[in-house]
GUDRENKE-653843 format. One line per 10 residues: number of its first residue (from 1); for each residue x, z, y of N, C-alpha, C. Coordinates in pm, 1 decimal. Layout:
N
NUM) X:Z:Y:X:Z:Y:X:Z:Y ~ ...;
***
This chain:
254
1) 242.9:6313.7:-637.8:315.8:6290.2:-513.0:450.6:6224.1:-540.4 ~ 519.0:6265.9:-647.0:647.4:6208.0:-679.9:636.1:6059.5:-709.7 ~ 529.8:6022.0:-783.2:509.9:5881.2:-812.9:482.0:5801.4:-687.0 ~ 404.3:5858.6:-593.9:374.9:5790.9:-468.3:502.8:5766.7:-389.8 ~ 590.5:5867.7:-383.1:716.3:5850.8:-311.7:804.1:5745.9:-377.8 ~ 800.9:5741.4:-509.1:880.7:5643.6:-581.7:835.2:5501.9:-549.5 ~ 707.5:5484.6:-517.9:652.5:5353.9:-483.6:691.0:5310.3:-343.4 ~ 724.8:5405.4:-256.2:766.9:5370.1:-120.7:912.2:5325.0:-122.1 ~ 948.9:5233.2:-32.4:1087.1:5183.3:-34.8:1185.6:5279.7:29.4 ~ 1307.9:5276.2:-18.8:1419.3:5333.8:54.9:1462.0:5231.5:160.2;
11) 1489.8:5278.2:280.9:1535.4:5192.4:389.1:1687.7:5185.5:384.4 ~ 1744.3:5065.4:378.2:1888.4:5046.0:366.9:1940.3:4974.1:491.0 ~ 2035.0:5036.7:562.0:2085.6:4981.4:687.9:2238.0:4983.3:687.9 ~ 2301.2:4870.3:721.3:2445.7:4861.9:742.5:2471.0:4871.8:892.3 ~ 2559.7:4960.8:935.7:2584.2:4978.6:1078.8:2731.1:4969.4:1112.9 ~ 2756.7:4926.2:1236.1:2890.3:4930.6:1296.2:2872.0:4929.7:1447.8 ~ 2901.7:5041.0:1511.8:2883.2:5053.4:1656.8:2747.1:4997.5:1699.7 ~ 2644.0:5050.7:1637.5:2507.3:5000.1:1655.2:2422.5:5084.2:1749.1 ~ 2486.3:5170.2:1829.0:2411.8:5266.9:1909.9:2315.8:5202.0:2008.1 ~ 2349.3:5083.4:2058.7:2264.3:5019.8:2159.8:2126.8:4982.8:2106.4;
21) 2116.0:4959.5:1975.2:1988.9:4912.7:1918.8:1932.7:5002.7:1808.7 ~ 2015.3:5091.3:1752.6:1974.8:5166.6:1633.6:1858.5:5261.3:1659.8 ~ 1857.5:5327.0:1774.6:1749.8:5421.4:1802.3:1614.2:5351.9:1806.8 ~ 1608.6:5235.3:1871.2:1484.2:5158.6:1874.9:1443.3:5114.9:1734.9 ~ 1541.5:5073.9:1655.3:1515.3:5032.4:1517.2:1456.1:5146.8:1435.8 ~ 1522.9:5261.4:1437.1:1477.5:5375.1:1356.8:1344.9:5431.2:1407.0 ~ 1322.8:5427.2:1537.2:1194.4:5472.8:1591.3:1080.1:5386.3:1540.2 ~ 1102.2:5255.4:1535.1:997.2:5165.7:1485.6:972.8:5187.4:1337.1 ~ 1078.3:5218.4:1262.9:1062.0:5247.4:1119.9:980.4:5374.7:1100.5 ~ 1016.2:5479.5:1173.5:943.2:5606.4:1163.3:796.5:5587.8:1197.2;
31) 768.2:5501.9:1293.2:631.4:5483.9:1341.2:548.5:5391.1:1253.4 ~ 610.7:5284.0:1201.4:533.0:5176.1:1140.1:563.3:5148.2:993.6 ~ 667.7:5208.9:937.8:709.5:5172.5:802.1:702.5:5292.7:709.1 ~ 602.6:5300.6:622.3:602.3:5407.4:520.3:726.4:5392.4:432.6 ~ 799.8:5501.3:411.9:924.6:5489.7:337.4:959.4:5621.8:271.3 ~ 1057.5:5617.0:186.7:1108.1:5734.4:119.1:1230.9:5785.7:194.6 ~ 1348.5:5731.9:165.0:1472.0:5774.9:232.4:1522.1:5666.6:326.9 ~ 1594.1:5707.5:430.7:1671.0:5615.1:514.3:1817.4:5634.7:477.6 ~ 1880.4:5529.0:426.8:2019.1:5536.8:380.7:2102.7:5439.5:462.4 ~ 2209.4:5490.1:521.5:2293.6:5409.3:609.5:2435.6:5403.7:554.4;
41) 2492.9:5283.3:553.1:2635.9:5264.8:524.2:2701.6:5224.7:655.0 ~ 2788.1:5310.4:706.4:2847.3:5288.9:838.1:2995.7:5253.1:827.2 ~ 3036.0:5151.5:905.3:3173.4:5100.2:902.0:3256.0:5163.3:1014.8 ~ 3277.3:5295.7:1002.9:3364.7:5367.7:1096.5:3326.4:5346.0:1242.6 ~ 3200.3:5365.7:1274.5:3155.5:5349.9:1413.3:3223.8:5451.1:1504.5 ~ 3251.1:5406.5:1626.9:3315.5:5494.3:1725.3:3222.8:5527.7:1842.1 ~ 3099.5:5481.3:1837.0:3003.0:5513.1:1942.0:2905.8:5619.8:1890.2 ~ 2782.4:5621.6:1936.6:2685.2:5724.8:1900.6:2603.4:5688.2:1776.6 ~ 2646.1:5588.2:1701.5:2569.6:5543.2:1585.2:2537.8:5657.8:1489.4 ~ 2637.7:5735.4:1449.8:2616.7:5841.7:1351.2:2530.7:5953.9:1407.9;
51) 2548.1:5985.2:1534.7:2464.3:6087.4:1598.7:2317.4:6047.1:1595.6 ~ 2290.6:5921.5:1626.9:2152.4:5870.8:1624.4:2098.4:5872.6:1482.2 ~ 2179.6:5827.6:1386.6:2135.6:5823.8:1246.5:2099.9:5963.2:1197.0 ~ 2183.5:6061.4:1229.5:2156.2:6198.3:1185.1:2029.2:6252.7:1249.5 ~ 2001.6:6215.1:1373.9:1882.0:6265.7:1442.5:1753.4:6218.4:1376.2 ~ 1762.4:6110.5:1298.6:1646.5:6059.4:1225.4:1650.0:6101.1:1078.3 ~ 1741.7:6190.3:1044.0:1747.9:6242.1:907.9:1802.0:6145.1:805.8 ~ 1883.3:6049.8:849.9:1935.4:5949.2:757.7:2043.9:6007.2:667.1 ~ 2049.4:5956.4:547.0:2160.4:5983.7:455.2:2270.9:5884.6:487.2 ~ 2390.1:5932.6:518.6:2496.1:5846.3:569.9:2611.6:5836.0:471.1;
61) 2654.8:5712.0:446.9:2774.3:5685.1:366.6:2873.6:5609.9:453.9 ~ 2997.7:5654.8:458.5:3100.7:5587.5:536.1:3175.0:5488.1:447.5 ~ 3213.2:5373.9:505.7:3290.5:5274.8:430.8:3383.5:5202.6:527.2 ~ 3494.6:5152.6:473.5:3589.8:5078.4:555.1:3643.3:4956.3:481.3 ~ 3563.5:4905.5:387.4:3606.7:4791.8:305.6:3547.6:4661.5:358.1 ~ 3415.7:4655.6:371.4:3352.1:4532.9:415.8:3202.1:4535.3:394.5 ~ 3138.0:4427.6:438.3:2992.2:4420.1:431.3:2942.3:4420.0:287.4 ~ 3015.9:4354.4:198.9:2977.4:4354.1:57.8:2977.6:4493.9:-0.3 ~ 3082.4:4569.6:29.4:3093.7:4707.0:-18.6:2979.8:4792.9:35.8 ~ 2948.9:4776.6:165.0:2839.6:4852.3:227.0:2707.5:4820.9:159.6;
71) 2684.7:4693.2:130.2:2560.2:4652.3:65.3:2549.0:4712.3:-74.2 ~ 2659.0:4709.1:-148.6:2659.6:4767.4:-283.5:2635.9:4917.4:-280.7 ~ 2698.1:4986.8:-185.8:2677.2:5131.6:-172.5:2529.7:5162.5:-154.9 ~ 2465.7:5086.9:-66.9:2324.4:5114.3:-36.3:2235.5:5091.2:-157.4 ~ 2256.7:4981.2:-227.5:2173.3:4952.8:-345.2:2191.7:5061.7:-451.2 ~ 2316.7:5101.7:-474.5:2345.0:5202.1:-576.6:2298.1:5341.7:-536.1 ~ 2294.3:5368.1:-404.5:2253.6:5501.0:-356.7:2102.2:5516.3:-350.6 ~ 2030.2:5405.7:-350.5:1883.6:5413.5:-342.6:1826.1:5472.0:-470.9 ~ 1713.3:5537.1:-456.0:1652.0:5605.2:-570.6:1506.8:5564.6:-593.2 ~ 1456.7:5474.9:-511.0:1317.9:5430.4:-523.2:1309.6:5301.5:-603.6;
81) 1189.5:5268.4:-644.1:1168.9:5143.7:-716.7:1191.4:5023.0:-626.2 ~ 1164.7:5040.7:-495.9:1178.1:4932.8:-399.4:1281.6:4968.5:-293.5 ~ 1351.3:4865.5:-244.0:1446.6:4884.9:-134.5:1412.2:4787.8:-22.6 ~ 1424.4:4835.7:100.5:1394.1:4754.0:217.7:1518.7:4748.8:305.6 ~ 1586.3:4633.6:305.3:1700.2:4614.1:393.0:1651.0:4592.6:535.5 ~ 1715.1:4661.9:629.0:1679.7:4650.3:770.3:1809.3:4637.4:849.5 ~ 1815.2:4539.6:939.7:1929.3:4530.1:1030.6:1913.0:4631.8:1142.9 ~ 2024.3:4689.7:1185.8:2018.8:4792.2:1289.1:1982.3:4740.8:1426.2 ~ 1973.5:4606.7:1442.6:1936.8:4550.5:1572.5:1799.0:4485.7:1571.5 ~ 1711.6:4529.5:1478.2:1573.5:4478.7:1478.4:1477.2:4589.8:1516.2;
91) 1358.5:4549.7:1556.1:1248.7:4642.9:1582.7:1127.1:4596.3:1504.6 ~ 1076.9:4679.4:1416.7:958.1:4645.6:1338.3:835.7:4649.3:1428.3 ~ 747.4:4549.8:1418.1:628.8:4544.9:1503.9:497.9:4534.8:1424.6 ~ 505.6:4532.1:1291.3:383.8:4531.4:1209.2:377.8:4659.4:1128.0 ~ 259.2:4720.7:1124.9:244.0:4844.2:1047.0:197.6:4816.8:904.8 ~ 175.2:4689.3:871.3:126.6:4656.1:737.6:230.5:4580.4:655.3 ~ 354.1:4574.2:704.2:453.9:4495.2:630.8:477.3:4550.6:490.7 ~ 494.9:4682.0:478.8:523.6:4740.7:348.2:406.9:4719.8:252.1 ~ 284.8:4738.0:298.4:168.8:4720.0:209.8:158.4:4575.2:163.3 ~ 186.6:4480.0:252.4:185.4:4338.4:213.4:297.5:4310.4:113.9;
101) 416.9:4363.9:142.6:531.6:4340.6:54.7:507.4:4398.9:-84.2 ~ 449.5:4518.5:-89.9:420.6:4579.5:-220.2:321.3:4494.8:-299.4 ~ 222.1:4439.9:-230.3:124.3:4354.6:-296.7:190.7:4228.2:-350.0 ~ 275.9:4165.6:-267.9:345.7:4043.9:-311.4:438.2:4073.3:-430.0 ~ 508.6:4185.4:-424.4:603.8:4218.7:-530.3:536.0:4268.1:-657.8 ~ 404.9:4290.2:-651.1:332.0:4323.1:-774.2:320.3:4200.1:-864.2 ~ 343.5:4081.9:-805.4:350.5:3958.3:-884.0:491.4:3945.7:-941.0 ~ 502.3:3932.1:-1069.6:633.7:3931.6:-1135.4:717.9:3810.8:-1096.9 ~ 654.7:3706.0:-1042.9:729.8:3585.8:-1005.3:793.4:3597.5:-867.2 ~ 761.3:3703.8:-794.0:815.4:3723.5:-659.1:929.1:3823.7:-664.1;
111) 1042.7:3788.9:-600.0:1159.0:3876.6:-603.7:1195.9:3937.0:-470.2 ~ 1144.9:3880.3:-360.0:1179.0:3931.4:-227.8:1068.8:3896.3:-129.8 ~ 1048.2:3984.7:-31.5:952.0:3959.3:76.1:1024.8:3978.8:208.4 ~ 1027.0:3872.6:288.6:1100.1:3871.7:415.3:1003.3:3891.0:531.5 ~ 1034.0:3986.8:618.4:960.0:4002.9:742.5:1023.2:3916.0:849.2 ~ 949.9:3819.3:900.3:1006.3:3720.1:992.1:992.6:3763.8:1137.8 ~ 1069.6:3699.7:1224.8:1069.3:3731.6:1366.0:940.1:3691.5:1434.7 ~ 910.9:3756.3:1544.2:790.6:3727.5:1621.6:792.7:3583.3:1672.9 ~ 680.6:3515.0:1651.5:661.2:3376.5:1697.5:755.0:3276.1:1631.4 ~ 809.2:3310.9:1515.4:889.6:3215.3:1440.6:798.5:3127.9:1355.9;
121) 796.7:2999.0:1386.0:709.4:2906.4:1314.2:770.0:2859.4:1182.9 ~ 903.7:2862.2:1174.3:972.4:2809.7:1056.1:1030.1:2925.7:974.8 ~ 990.9:2932.1:848.6:1028.3:3042.9:761.2:1120.9:2989.5:653.1 ~ 1236.8:3054.5:637.3:1336.6:2997.8:547.4:1436.3:3104.6:504.0 ~ 1506.6:3074.5:394.6:1621.5:3153.3:352.8:1589.5:3293.8:304.9 ~ 1694.1:3374.7:300.0:1682.0:3513.7:256.4:1762.9:3603.2:351.1 ~ 1722.4:3611.3:478.5:1792.4:3702.2:570.1:1761.5:3847.0:533.1 ~ 1848.2:3938.5:575.1:1825.5:4079.6:543.1:1783.6:4159.9:666.0 ~ 1733.9:4091.7:769.0:1687.0:4163.3:886.8:1577.1:4261.7:853.9 ~ 1482.6:4218.3:771.2:1371.5:4302.1:723.9:1323.8:4240.8:592.0;
131) 1384.2:4283.6:481.9:1356.0:4220.2:353.2:1347.4:4323.7:242.2 ~ 1241.5:4312.9:162.5:1214.6:4410.8:57.2:1229.9:4348.1:-80.6 ~ 1290.6:4425.7:-171.6:1313.6:4384.8:-310.0:1268.4:4495.8:-404.8 ~ 1246.6:4458.4:-530.4:1248.3:4558.6:-636.8:1395.7:4589.4:-663.7 ~ 1429.4:4714.5:-668.0:1569.5:4751.8:-684.5:1628.2:4693.7:-812.3 ~ 1551.2:4694.6:-919.8:1604.2:4649.1:-1048.0:1639.9:4500.5:-1047.2 ~ 1580.7:4423.9:-954.9:1607.5:4279.9:-951.1:1741.0:4246.4:-886.9 ~ 1796.3:4338.3:-806.6:1920.8:4306.0:-735.6:2035.4:4400.6:-769.9 ~ 2010.9:4496.6:-857.3:2115.7:4592.9:-891.1:2235.7:4523.8:-955.6 ~ 2214.0:4405.8:-1015.3:2322.3:4332.4:-1081.3:2362.2:4207.8:-1003.3;
141) 2350.0:4211.5:-871.0:2379.3:4093.5:-788.2:2527.3:4059.5:-782.3 ~ 2614.7:4153.8:-813.9:2759.5:4129.9:-819.2:2815.1:4079.6:-686.1 ~ 2782.0:4148.3:-580.7:2834.0:4113.8:-448.3:2977.9:4163.9:-438.5 ~ 3075.3:4077.7:-408.2:3213.7:4124.8:-394.5:3225.7:4227.6:-282.4 ~ 3297.4:4334.3:-307.5:3310.1:4441.1:-208.6:3372.9:4393.5:-78.3 ~ 3468.1:4301.3:-85.9:3551.5:4269.2:30.4:3491.2:4164.6:123.4 ~ 3380.7:4101.0:86.2:3328.4:3995.8:173.2:3277.5:4056.7:303.8 ~ 3285.9:3976.8:411.0:3243.3:4021.8:543.1:3115.6:3951.2:589.8 ~ 3061.5:3863.5:507.9:2938.9:3791.8:542.1:2887.2:3716.3:421.2 ~ 2772.0:3650.8:437.4:2711.2:3570.9:331.9:2678.3:3651.9:207.0;
151) 2652.7:3781.9:223.9:2611.0:3861.8:108.8:2477.1:3813.8:54.0 ~ 2398.5:3748.5:140.8:2268.5:3697.6:95.5:2284.9:3586.7:-8.6 ~ 2397.7:3516.8:-7.4:2421.6:3412.7:-108.3:2412.0:3472.3:-248.6 ~ 2473.6:3588.6:-267.8:2477.7:3651.4:-400.2:2340.0:3704.4:-440.0 ~ 2263.7:3751.5:-340.6:2127.7:3795.7:-369.2:2038.6:3676.6:-403.5 ~ 2056.4:3565.5:-330.6:1980.3:3444.5:-361.0:2010.6:3393.4:-501.0 ~ 2138.9:3392.7:-536.0:2177.2:3347.0:-669.1:2119.4:3437.6:-777.6 ~ 2117.9:3566.7:-750.3:2061.4:3663.0:-845.4:1913.3:3633.8:-869.1 ~ 1839.1:3612.0:-761.3:1696.5:3580.8:-774.1:1676.0:3444.8:-840.0 ~ 1761.9:3348.0:-805.1:1748.7:3213.7:-862.5:1766.0:3216.2:-1013.2;
161) 1863.7:3291.7:-1061.6:1887.4:3299.4:-1206.0:1770.9:3366.4:-1278.4 ~ 1695.1:3448.3:-1206.3:1580.1:3515.3:-1266.3:1448.8:3443.2:-1235.4 ~ 1460.0:3324.9:-1172.6:1343.3:3241.7:-1138.0:1241.6:3318.4:-1052.2 ~ 1292.8:3394.0:-955.0:1207.3:3473.3:-866.9:1197.1:3407.4:-729.7 ~ 1078.0:3409.9:-672.9:1050.4:3343.6:-544.9:1065.1:3440.0:-427.6 ~ 1078.4:3381.0:-309.2:1081.8:3457.0:-184.7:952.6:3429.7:-108.2 ~ 888.0:3536.1:-60.9:767.5:3524.8:20.7:798.4:3570.3:163.2 ~ 715.5:3527.8:258.1:740.3:3555.5:399.3:617.1:3616.2:466.2 ~ 643.9:3709.1:558.4:538.4:3771.9:638.0:569.0:3741.3:784.2 ~ 476.7:3676.5:851.3:499.7:3633.9:989.6:491.4:3750.3:1087.8;
171) 561.5:3733.5:1201.6:549.4:3825.0:1316.3:566.7:3971.1:1276.9 ~ 668.8:3997.6:1196.2:689.4:4133.6:1145.9:788.8:4213.8:1227.8 ~ 875.6:4145.4:1303.1:980.3:4219.5:1374.1:1035.5:4137.3:1489.8 ~ 1112.6:4205.7:1573.6:1189.9:4141.7:1680.4:1337.1:4163.3:1648.0 ~ 1414.1:4055.3:1647.8:1555.6:4063.2:1612.9:1639.6:4040.9:1737.8 ~ 1721.9:4139.4:1771.9:1807.4:4129.1:1891.2:1928.4:4039.1:1867.8 ~ 1963.4:4012.5:1740.9:2070.8:3919.5:1704.2:2200.8:3949.8:1777.5 ~ 2246.9:4072.6:1767.2:2365.2:4116.7:1840.9:2488.5:4033.2:1809.4 ~ 2516.8:4008.2:1681.6:2641.8:3942.1:1644.5:2644.5:3794.8:1683.2 ~ 2529.5:3734.5:1709.1:2529.5:3593.5:1746.5:2587.5:3570.3:1885.8;
181) 2616.3:3677.1:1957.4:2682.8:3663.7:2086.4:2832.2:3637.4:2070.2 ~ 2882.3:3656.5:1949.7:3024.5:3633.3:1923.1:3057.5:3486.1:1946.3 ~ 3167.2:3460.6:2017.0:3201.9:3325.9:2059.3:3213.7:3227.8:1943.5 ~ 3271.3:3273.9:1831.9:3295.8:3184.0:1719.0:3195.9:3206.3:1605.2 ~ 3072.9:3240.9:1639.5:2970.9:3266.0:1538.3:2949.8:3147.0:1443.8 ~ 2934.6:3021.9:1493.5:2916.1:2909.2:1399.5:3035.4:2889.9:1307.0 ~ 3158.7:2899.8:1362.1:3277.8:2883.6:1280.5:3286.5:2993.7:1174.7 ~ 3251.1:3114.3:1214.5:3252.5:3226.6:1120.1:3155.6:3200.8:1004.5 ~ 3036.8:3147.2:1037.3:2940.2:3115.8:932.4:2996.6:3011.2:836.3 ~ 3064.5:2909.1:890.3:3124.5:2807.3:804.5:3232.2:2864.1:714.5;
191) 3313.1:2955.5:768.8:3417.0:3019.1:688.0:3356.9:3098.7:574.2 ~ 3246.2:3167.6:600.0:3182.4:3247.4:494.9:3126.1:3158.9:384.1 ~ 3074.3:3041.2:420.5:3026.5:2947.0:318.5:3141.8:2905.8:227.1 ~ 3257.6:2879.0:287.3:3374.5:2835.9:208.9:3422.7:2946.8:115.8 ~ 3411.4:3071.5:159.8:3462.6:3184.7:83.1:3374.1:3216.2:-38.0 ~ 3245.4:3183.1:-30.3:3157.4:3207.5:-145.0:3204.3:3123.8:-264.1 ~ 3174.8:3167.3:-386.8:3243.3:3110.6:-503.7:3201.0:2971.7:-548.2 ~ 3087.8:2921.9:-503.5:3047.4:2792.4:-557.1:2932.6:2729.4:-481.1 ~ 2892.3:2608.4:-523.4:2780.6:2532.9:-466.7:2803.2:2506.6:-317.7 ~ 2927.5:2478.5:-277.1:2960.7:2460.8:-136.6:2884.8:2344.7:-72.4;
201) 2888.1:2228.4:-137.3:2822.5:2111.7:-79.2:2673.0:2134.9:-64.5 ~ 2616.4:2200.5:-164.0:2474.1:2233.8:-156.6:2446.5:2320.0:-34.5 ~ 2532.7:2418.7:-9.6:2513.1:2507.8:104.5:2534.1:2436.0:237.0 ~ 2630.6:2346.0:241.7:2655.1:2271.4:365.0:2537.4:2180.7:398.8 ~ 2479.9:2117.3:298.3:2362.9:2032.3:320.9:2242.5:2117.4:361.0 ~ 2225.9:2229.6:292.6:2113.1:2318.5:321.4:2123.6:2376.5:462.2 ~ 2246.3:2391.2:513.1:2266.3:2449.2:646.0:2209.3:2360.5:756.4 ~ 2200.6:2228.6:733.6:2153.5:2137.5:838.7:2010.6:2168.8:881.0 ~ 1911.9:2168.5:789.1:1775.7:2202.7:833.6:1763.4:2347.1:879.6 ~ 1843.4:2437.4:821.3:1837.6:2578.4:862.1:1874.5:2592.3:1009.2;
211) 1981.7:2523.6:1051.8:2025.8:2531.5:1191.4:1917.9:2479.3:1285.2 ~ 1857.9:2366.0:1249.6:1753.5:2310.5:1335.7:1631.2:2402.3:1340.1 ~ 1592.2:2459.5:1226.5:1477.3:2550.2:1224.9:1506.9:2678.0:1303.4 ~ 1628.8:2728.8:1290.9:1668.8:2848.0:1365.9:1654.2:2824.4:1515.7 ~ 1700.2:2708.6:1561.8:1693.2:2679.4:1704.9:1552.0:2643.4:1749.6 ~ 1473.3:2583.7:1661.6:1332.1:2560.4:1693.9:1257.4:2692.2:1709.1 ~ 1291.3:2789.6:1624.7:1227.9:2921.3:1635.2:1259.5:2989.9:1767.2 ~ 1373.3:2956.6:1826.9:1408.6:3015.8:1955.4:1322.8:2961.3:2069.1 ~ 1254.5:2848.6:2043.6:1167.5:2785.0:2143.2:1243.8:2746.9:2269.6 ~ 1367.9:2711.0:2249.5:1453.3:2669.1:2360.1:1499.9:2526.2:2334.9;
221) 1467.5:2434.1:2427.0:1511.6:2295.5:2413.9:1663.9:2289.0:2415.0 ~ 1724.3:2371.9:2497.7:1870.7:2375.1:2505.4:1931.5:2413.1:2370.7 ~ 1875.4:2514.9:2305.5:1927.0:2555.2:2174.1:1909.6:2444.6:2071.7 ~ 1793.1:2378.8:2075.3:1765.9:2272.1:1978.9:1866.5:2158.2:1994.8 ~ 1893.4:2119.0:2119.9:1988.5:2011.1:2144.7:2130.8:2051.0:2107.2 ~ 2155.3:2180.5:2103.4:2287.3:2232.4:2066.6:2309.2:2228.6:1914.7 ~ 2205.4:2204.0:1837.1:2213.4:2212.9:1690.4:2324.8:2127.6:1629.9 ~ 2341.0:1998.6:1668.3:2451.9:1920.2:1610.1:2588.9:1978.7:1642.4 ~ 2606.0:2035.4:1762.1:2732.5:2097.9:1799.6:2755.9:2221.6:1713.7 ~ 2649.3:2299.9:1693.4:2658.6:2419.6:1608.7:2705.1:2380.1:1468.8;
231) 2646.9:2272.7:1415.0:2684.1:2230.6:1279.2:2828.6:2181.6:1274.7 ~ 2872.5:2109.7:1378.2:3011.7:2064.8:1383.9:3106.4:2185.0:1383.5 ~ 3071.6:2289.3:1459.3:3154.9:2409.8:1463.6:3153.0:2481.3:1328.1 ~ 3036.0:2480.1:1262.5:3027.2:2539.8:1129.1:3122.8:2469.0:1033.2 ~ 3126.5:2334.8:1038.9:3217.5:2258.6:954.4:3363.3:2290.1:988.2 ~ 3390.6:2312.6:1114.9:3525.8:2350.5:1157.7:3569.7:2480.0:1090.9 ~ 3478.2:2576.7:1085.6:3507.5:2702.6:1017.1:3520.9:2684.9:867.8 ~ 3440.9:2594.4:811.0:3447.7:2567.8:666.8:3583.3:2508.4:629.4 ~ 3634.1:2417.2:714.6:3762.1:2350.2:687.1:3879.1:2446.5:705.5 ~ 3867.1:2541.1:797.1:3976.5:2633.3:827.0:3927.9:2778.3:814.8;
241) 3894.3:2822.7:692.4:3833.4:2955.0:676.0:3926.3:3070.3:710.6 ~ 4057.1:3052.9:690.2:4149.9:3162.7:718.5:4148.3:3201.6:865.9 ~ 4127.2:3104.2:952.3:4127.7:3130.5:1096.0:4001.4:3202.3:1141.1 ~ 3888.7:3173.9:1074.8:3760.7:3222.9:1124.5:3689.2:3318.3:1028.8 ~ 3755.3:3360.2:920.4:3685.1:3438.2:818.9:3652.0:3579.4:863.6 ~ 3719.7:3629.4:966.4:3690.1:3763.9:1015.9:3692.5:3763.6:1166.9 ~ 3627.7:3862.6:1225.8:3632.1:3876.1:1370.4:3615.4:4022.1:1406.3 ~ 3662.9:4055.7:1525.0:3649.9:4192.3:1575.3:3510.2:4207.0:1634.3 ~ 3425.3:4283.1:1566.0:3287.4:4296.0:1611.1:3273.0:4372.0:1742.5 ~ 3384.5:4423.7:1793.4:3379.5:4486.1:1925.2:3390.8:4380.9:2037.8;
251) 3431.5:4258.7:2000.8:3466.5:4160.4:2102.3:3365.1:4046.0:2103.8 ~ 3269.9:4052.6:2194.7:3167.8:3948.7:2206.9:3190.1:3869.3:2334.2 ~ 3155.9:3742.5:2328.7:3169.1:3659.5:2448.1:3045.7:3668.9:2536.1 ~ 2933.4:3715.2:2479.0:2808.0:3720.9:2554.7:2801.3:3844.9:2635.0;
***
C-alpha cells in the first residue's frame, strides 16, 4: 500500500483569496484525481480560502514572499515520486488524467504532462494549471523566491537542460483564468519576461505564436483580432518592467 501511495501524485496548489473557485477545484480533484496529499501554499488570504482548504484535509503552508517562494515550498514539502500542480481556479473534467500522465512519465524522455483546457485545439508551453512532473526532475529548478510570475520559465529551463519533453492531454480541465481579468495583464506578462535572467529575445519571439494560439483557443474572433494589441502591451511591460512587475491581485478591472 505504501508503494501504491508513493506512485500517486501530491497535489500542489498556490492560493491567494481563491475562495470563489477553490471549492469547485478541490471537489473535482477529490472526485476525479487519484492522489496522495493535497498541499497548499497560501499568500495570506483574507477570504474563506483557508477554511475551504482545511475542509478538504489540505496541508497548508503560509507564505508572504512571492510566487517563486510558494512554488519552492510546495516542491520541497511534497513526499511522493510525482507532483501535480493545480491552479486554484481550474476544474478537472477527466478521470483518466493521472493514469495517462503516469504512463507518459514512465518514458524517461518525458519530463512533464500538461492537462489542457476543454476544446483547446492548440497545445503549447508549460502552464501549471494542471501539470504533472516527476519530483526529482524539478527539485533543482532554482526558482527565485521573490519572483511574482513566470515561474514556468525556470521549470522549462530545468527540463530543457535535461533534454526532457512535454506531453499534452486534451480536454482535461476548465480554467476560469481569474487573474486575466486584471487590467494590465499583458503588460504584467511582459514585465515578467524582462525580469527572468536570460533568453529575452527568444521569449519575446516565442510569445507571438503563443498569444495567437491562446486567443484561437478562446474561439472568439474578437480575442483573435486583439492579439496584436495584446503583444504591443506585452512589449510595453517589457520596456518598463518596474511599472508593471507587480499588481494588487485584489484589484481586477473585470
